[in-house]
C-alpha positions in Angstrom: -31.5 122.9 11.6 -31.5 126.7 11.3 -28.5 128.5 12.9 -29.3 130.3 16.2 -27.6 133.7 16.4 -26.4 134.1 20.0 -25.7 137.3 22.1 -21.9 137.5 22.8 -21.1 136.7 26.4 -19.1 139.9 26.7 -22.2 142.0 26.3 -24.6 139.7 28.2 -22.8 139.2 31.5 -23.3 142.1 33.9 -20.5 144.6 34.6 -20.4 143.8 38.3 -19.5 140.2 37.7 -16.8 141.3 35.2 -15.3 143.8 37.7 -15.3 141.3 40.6 -13.6 138.7 38.3 -10.8 141.1 37.4 -10.5 142.0 41.1 -10.2 138.3 42.1 -7.4 137.7 39.6 -5.7 140.9 40.7 -5.7 139.9 44.4 -4.4 136.5 43.6 -1.6 137.9 41.4 -0.5 140.5 44.0 -0.5 137.8 46.8 1.4 135.5 44.5 4.1 138.0 43.8 4.3 138.9 47.5 4.8 135.2 48.4 7.5 135.0 45.7 9.3 138.1 47.2 9.1 136.6 50.7 10.5 133.2 49.4 13.3 135.0 47.7 14.2 137.0 50.9 14.1 133.9 53.0 16.2 131.9 50.7 13.4 129.4 49.9 13.6 129.9 46.1 15.9 127.5 44.3 18.9 129.4 43.0 19.8 129.7 39.3 23.4 128.8 38.3 25.4 132.0 37.7 25.3 133.2 34.2 22.1 131.3 33.3 18.7 132.6 32.5 15.6 130.9 34.1 14.9 127.8 32.0 11.1 128.2 32.5 9.1 131.2 31.3 8.6 133.8 33.9 4.9 134.6 34.0 3.8 131.0 32.9 5.8 129.5 35.8 4.4 132.1 38.2 0.9 131.3 37.0 1.5 127.6 37.5 2.9 128.0 41.0 0.7 130.7 42.5 -2.7 130.4 40.7 -3.0 127.0 39.0 -1.0 125.3 41.8 -3.5 126.4 44.5 -6.3 124.5 42.9 -4.4 121.6 41.2 -6.6 119.1 43.0 -9.4 120.1 40.6 -7.4 119.0 37.6 -5.6 115.9 36.3 -7.6 113.5 38.5 -6.1 109.9 38.2 -8.8 107.3 37.6 -9.0 103.5 37.7 -11.3 101.6 35.3 -13.0 102.8 32.1 -14.3 106.3 31.5 -17.9 105.1 31.3 -21.1 106.7 32.6 -19.5 106.7 36.0 -15.8 107.0 36.8 -13.6 106.0 39.7 -11.3 108.8 40.8 -8.4 107.7 43.0 -8.1 109.5 46.3 -5.4 112.2 46.7 -3.9 114.4 49.4 -4.8 118.1 49.6 -2.6 120.3 47.3 0.8 121.3 48.7 3.4 123.4 46.8 1.5 123.1 43.6 1.5 119.3 43.8 -1.3 116.9 44.6 -0.2 113.3 45.4 -2.1 110.1 45.8 -2.8 109.1 49.4 -0.4 106.6 51.0 -3.1 103.9 51.0 -3.5 104.2 47.2 0.2 104.3 46.6 0.7 101.1 48.7 -2.0 99.3 46.8 -0.7 100.3 43.4 3.0 99.6 44.1 2.1 96.4 46.0 0.0 95.1 43.2 -3.0 94.9 45.4 -6.6 95.3 44.0 -8.1 98.7 44.5 -11.2 98.9 46.7 -13.8 101.5 47.6 -11.4 102.9 50.2 -9.0 103.8 47.5 -11.3 105.7 45.1 -14.4 107.8 44.9 -17.0 106.7 42.3 -18.6 109.7 40.5 -21.0 110.4 37.7 -18.8 111.1 34.8 -19.7 114.4 33.2 -16.1 115.1 32.1 -15.1 112.5 29.5 -15.5 112.6 25.7 -17.6 109.4 25.5 -20.5 110.8 23.5 -21.9 107.5 22.1 -20.7 105.3 25.0 -18.1 103.3 23.0 -15.4 104.1 25.7 -17.1 101.5 27.9 -15.7 98.0 27.4 -17.9 94.9 26.8 -19.8 95.9 23.6 -20.9 92.8 21.7 -19.7 94.1 18.3 -16.7 96.2 19.2 -14.8 94.2 21.8 -14.4 90.9 19.9 -13.1 92.8 16.8 -10.7 94.8 18.9 -9.3 91.6 20.4 -9.1 89.9 17.0 -7.1 92.9 15.7 -4.8 92.7 18.7 -4.1 89.0 18.0 -3.7 89.5 14.2 -1.7 92.8 14.1 -0.3 93.4 17.5 -0.5 96.6 19.5 1.4 98.9 17.1 2.5 99.2 13.5 5.9 100.4 15.0 6.5 102.6 12.0 5.1 105.6 10.1 2.3 105.0 7.6 4.4 105.8 4.5 7.2 103.4 5.6 5.2 100.2 6.2 2.8 101.3 8.8 -0.4 101.0 6.7 -2.1 97.6 7.0 -5.2 96.3 5.2 -7.1 97.3 8.3 -6.0 100.9 8.0 -7.0 101.0 4.3 -10.4 99.6 5.2 -10.9 102.3 7.7 -9.9 105.1 5.3 -12.5 103.7 2.8 -15.1 103.6 5.5 -14.5 107.2 6.5 -14.8 108.4 2.9 -18.0 106.4 2.4 -19.5 107.6 5.7 -18.9 111.2 4.6 -19.9 110.7 1.0 -16.5 112.0 -0.3 -13.9 110.5 -2.6 -11.1 109.6 -0.2 -9.8 109.9 3.3 -6.6 109.3 5.3 -6.1 108.5 8.9 -3.7 109.8 11.6 -2.4 108.2 14.8 -3.2 111.3 16.9 -6.2 113.6 16.9 -4.3 116.8 17.9 -1.7 115.9 15.3 -4.2 116.0 12.4 -4.6 119.8 12.4 -1.0 120.4 13.6 0.5 118.5 10.6 -2.2 118.6 7.9 -2.6 122.4 7.8 1.1 122.9 7.0 0.7 120.4 4.2 -2.1 122.4 2.7 -0.9 126.0 2.9 2.4 127.8 3.2 4.2 131.1 2.4 2.1 133.3 0.2 -1.2 131.8 1.5 -3.7 133.3 4.0 -5.5 131.4 6.7 -8.7 133.1 8.0 -9.5 131.4 11.3 -12.3 131.7 13.9 -11.0 133.6 16.9 -11.6 130.7 19.3 -10.5 127.8 17.1 -8.7 124.9 18.9 -5.1 125.0 19.9 -4.2 122.3 17.3 -5.5 124.6 14.6 -3.5 127.5 15.9 -0.4 125.3 16.1 -0.8 124.0 12.6 -1.5 127.5 11.2 1.6 128.9 12.8 3.7 126.0 11.6 2.5 126.5 8.0 4.3 129.8 7.4 1.1 131.3 6.0 -0.2 134.6 7.1 -3.0 134.3 9.7 -6.0 136.6 10.2 -8.8 135.9 12.7 -12.4 137.0 12.7 -14.7 137.4 15.8 -16.3 134.1 16.8 -19.2 133.1 14.6 -19.5 136.5 13.1 -20.3 135.9 9.4 -20.4 139.6 8.5 -16.9 140.0 9.9 -15.7 136.8 8.1 -17.0 138.1 4.7 -15.4 141.5 5.4 -12.1 139.9 6.2 -12.2 137.8 3.0 -13.2 140.7 0.8 -10.4 142.9 2.3 -7.8 140.2 1.8 -8.7 139.8 -1.8 -8.7 143.5 -2.5 -5.5 144.3 -0.6 -3.5 141.1 -1.4 -0.3 140.3 0.4 1.4 142.8 2.7 3.9 145.2 1.0 3.7 143.6 -2.5 -0.1 143.5 -2.8 0.2 140.5 -5.0 -2.8 138.1 -4.9 -2.7 135.4 -2.2 -1.8 132.0 -3.6 -4.8 130.6 -1.7 -7.2 131.6 1.1 -8.2 128.9 3.6 -11.1 129.5 5.9 -10.9 127.3 9.1 -13.9 126.7 11.4 -15.0 124.0 13.8 -18.2 122.1 13.7 -18.8 122.3 17.5 -16.6 124.6 19.5 -15.2 122.5 22.3 -15.2 125.3 25.0 -18.5 126.9 23.9 -20.7 124.0 22.9 -21.8 126.1 19.9 -22.5 124.8 16.4 -20.9 126.8 13.6 -23.1 128.5 11.0 -21.8 126.2 8.3 -24.3 127.1 5.7 -23.3 130.8 5.8 -19.6 129.9 5.8 -20.1 127.7 2.7 -22.0 130.6 1.0 -19.1 133.0 1.7 -16.5 130.4 0.6 -18.3 129.9 -2.7 -18.9 133.6 -3.3 -15.2 134.4 -3.0 -13.6 131.2 -4.3 -11.9 130.3 -1.0 -11.1 126.9 0.4 -12.8 125.7 3.6 -11.3 123.5 6.3 -13.9 122.1 8.8 -12.8 120.6 12.1 -15.4 118.0 13.2 -13.7 116.7 16.3 -16.7 117.2 18.5 -19.5 116.9 15.9 -18.7 113.8 13.8 -20.7 110.8 15.1 -22.5 113.0 17.7 -24.4 115.7 15.6 -27.2 115.1 13.2 -29.8 112.3 13.1 -27.4 109.8 11.6 -24.2 111.1 13.3 -22.9 112.6 10.0 -21.8 115.7 11.9 -22.4 119.4 11.3 -22.9 119.0 7.5 -26.0 116.9 8.2 -27.1 119.2 11.0 -26.8 122.3 8.8 -28.1 120.6 5.6 -24.8 121.2 3.7 -23.4 118.8 1.2 -20.0 117.4 2.4 -18.6 118.0 -1.1 -19.1 121.7 -0.6 -16.4 121.5 2.2 -12.9 121.2 0.7 -11.2 119.6 3.7 -13.2 117.6 6.3 -11.3 116.8 9.5 -12.4 114.7 12.5 -11.1 112.7 15.4 -11.9 109.2 16.7 -11.5 110.2 20.4 -15.0 111.6 21.1 -17.7 109.5 19.4 -15.8 106.3 18.6 -14.0 105.4 21.8 -10.5 105.3 20.3 -7.7 107.7 19.3 -6.5 109.3 16.1 -8.3 111.2 13.4 -8.8 111.7 9.7 -8.7 114.1 6.8 -11.3 113.6 4.0 -12.1 115.2 0.7 -11.3 114.8 -3.0 -8.8 112.0 -4.0 -6.4 114.6 -5.5 -6.3 116.4 -2.2 -5.9 113.4 0.0 -3.2 111.8 -2.2 -1.2 115.1 -2.1 -1.5 115.5 1.7 -0.6 111.8 2.3 2.8 112.3 0.6 3.9 115.5 2.2 2.2 115.5 5.7 4.8 115.3 8.4 2.9 112.9 10.6 2.7 110.4 7.8 6.5 110.3 7.7 7.6 110.9 11.2 4.9 109.5 13.5 3.7 105.9 14.0 0.4 105.1 12.5 -2.8 104.4 14.3 -2.7 101.3 16.6 -4.5 98.4 14.9 -6.8 97.6 17.8 -7.9 101.2 17.7 -8.5 100.9 14.0 -10.7 97.9 14.7 -12.6 99.8 17.4 -13.3 102.7 15.1 -14.4 100.4 12.3 -16.8 98.5 14.6 -18.1 101.8 16.0 -19.0 102.9 12.4 -20.8 99.6 12.0 -22.8 100.2 15.1 -23.6 103.9 14.2 -25.0 102.7 10.9 -27.3 100.2 12.6 -30.6 100.7 14.5 -28.6 100.6 17.8 -26.5 103.5 16.6 -29.5 105.6 15.7 -30.8 104.9 19.2 -27.5 105.9 20.8 -27.4 109.2 18.8 -31.0 109.9 19.8 -30.3 109.1 23.4 -27.3 111.4 23.4 -29.4 114.3 22.0 -32.2 113.7 24.5 -29.7 113.6 27.4 -27.8 116.8 26.4 -30.9 118.7 25.5 -32.6 117.7 28.8 -29.6 118.8 30.9 -29.2 122.1 28.9 -32.9 122.9 29.4 -32.9 122.1 33.1 -29.9 124.3 33.8 -31.2 127.2 31.6 -34.6 127.1 33.2 -32.9 127.3 36.6 -31.3 130.6 35.7 -27.7 129.3 35.3 -25.6 130.8 32.5 -25.3 128.0 30.0 -23.5 128.5 26.7 -24.0 126.7 23.5 -26.6 125.1 21.2 -29.2 122.4 21.6 -28.0 119.2 19.9 -24.4 119.7 21.2 -23.1 117.2 23.8 -20.8 119.9 25.2 -22.6 122.0 27.8 -20.5 124.8 29.3 -21.8 126.7 32.3 -20.2 130.0 33.4 -18.4 130.4 36.7 -16.5 133.6 36.0 -14.8 134.5 39.3 -11.5 132.6 40.0 -12.4 131.7 43.6 -15.4 129.9 42.4 -13.5 127.6 40.1 -12.1 125.3 42.8 -15.0 125.8 45.2 -17.5 124.6 42.6 -15.4 121.7 41.4 -14.7 120.5 45.0 -18.4 120.8 46.1 -19.5 118.8 43.0 -16.8 116.2 43.6 -18.0 115.8 47.3 -21.5 115.1 45.9 -20.2 112.4 43.5 -20.0 114.4 40.2 -16.7 114.6 38.2 -16.6 117.7 36.0 -14.0 119.6 34.0 -13.5 123.2 35.2 -11.8 125.5 32.7 -10.1 128.9 33.5 -7.7 131.3 32.0 -5.7 131.0 29.7 -7.7 128.1 28.1 -10.7 130.5 28.0 -10.9 134.3 28.2 -10.0 135.6 31.7 -13.6 136.8 32.4 -15.4 133.5 31.5 -14.1 130.6 33.5 -16.6 127.7 33.2 -17.6 124.1 33.9 -17.7 122.0 30.8 -20.2 119.2 31.1 -19.9 116.4 28.5 -22.9 114.1 28.1 -23.0 110.5 27.0 -25.6 108.2 25.5 -24.7 105.9 28.5 -26.3 108.4 31.0 -29.8 107.7 32.2 -32.5 110.3 32.7 -32.4 109.6 36.5 -28.6 110.2 36.6 -29.0 113.5 34.7 -31.9 114.8 36.9 -29.9 113.8 40.1 -26.9 115.7 38.7 -29.0 118.8 37.9 -30.4 118.8 41.4 -26.8 118.7 42.9 -25.6 121.3 40.4 -28.4 123.7 41.5 -27.5 123.1 45.1 -23.9 123.9 44.5 -24.8 126.9 42.4 -26.9 128.2 45.2 -23.9 128.0 47.6 -21.4 129.5 45.1 -23.8 132.1 43.6 -23.8 131.1 40.0 -27.3 132.2 39.1 -26.1 135.0 36.8 -29.4 135.1 34.9 -31.5 135.4 38.0 -29.5 137.6 40.4 -27.2 140.5 40.0 -24.3 138.8 41.8 -25.4 135.2 41.0 
């Protein structure tokens, strides 16, 4: 599909919303510091041993107590049962002192080993989980028997790192399957999705290298880039002119002070940006990469399995040959109903990373039942059922995106993406919106600063192939109702 150039949110959202958002955070911060001062004067603040500095970071701890702690009931909701099309959220008490505990009835049932009933939980439509193709729901006729067979044959864990005896025949089979699925030479798997970027990037670049990263790349990429020892430069999100300018300047100027040529330049982008729901302009990135002889690292955590007609990810979506991408990365958490992730590319590359990547030496390998789940998910994706699931996911996400956009709500992202963010902006609306939706039986993820820019707090809806059209239309109706109460119609009204 051709890439759609979007207007940056910063220039599209009106100035009054921006000013009132800053004002809201300012009031909350002033009140928070006032409460801290009163607590200190009254002796309510725990004392620090003489001669010691505070063990927690000052502002981060303040933010947790006085801002995040006030709305903690909107986050970290404990559930019972699978994260399927609907989800059962255990009942909790209202937040107090930045804590939100389960009700006494729920605690008694859990600690007493009693079955949980409807009085212990609220069943909601699940628009919060990464369950794009519905494999997170148990009972599939292909997946479940193979997972149970792997459990009986291999146990729950390899109990050691992949390089030290933690690689079974099942793991080798999955690596071959990933490589074939992506039409590349080889692949290697990891026991943790976040750990792929955090440990693979340092195995690829180091001192004397340059990483050019999209400004809103995921935390795991940021962590891996910082750990690598390479220099890091960012370019404005999805701005291909800025990317090319950054690459050209890096080649001309070379390394700082010495101006020697960089050992290598690695461009890092995501297939679908998890907080934006936007698909990267991969064709343009590949063109720049080829023009200047750079390497390209593509994070497909949210696109593999979910994007493209056959679930081959952003390469299929953008019409790019996977062999034009040097390092393909993805996770098994979103579309495959499991955990872990992979790196794929040429055999020379994968063999090298396998031997020097920290997670292959210091972290246990992927659990065998999860390996079996991913293998069986690949089998289903390549079948007629898989094609139907992918099509249903696209229809569901596109339907919801269109309905919300047509209503005048500020929805971010691209058609085809299963991630649908909707702007809330003002801090007071974060909790109010989440609570009103929860009261109406909809479980959502609300995201605020520092996970996203301070002006652009949002709800992130995640769609699944398991959702029905009736569920989506009912959810849209309730979202519109809540948006009317909380004034979120930023495309229709000056103040929403």
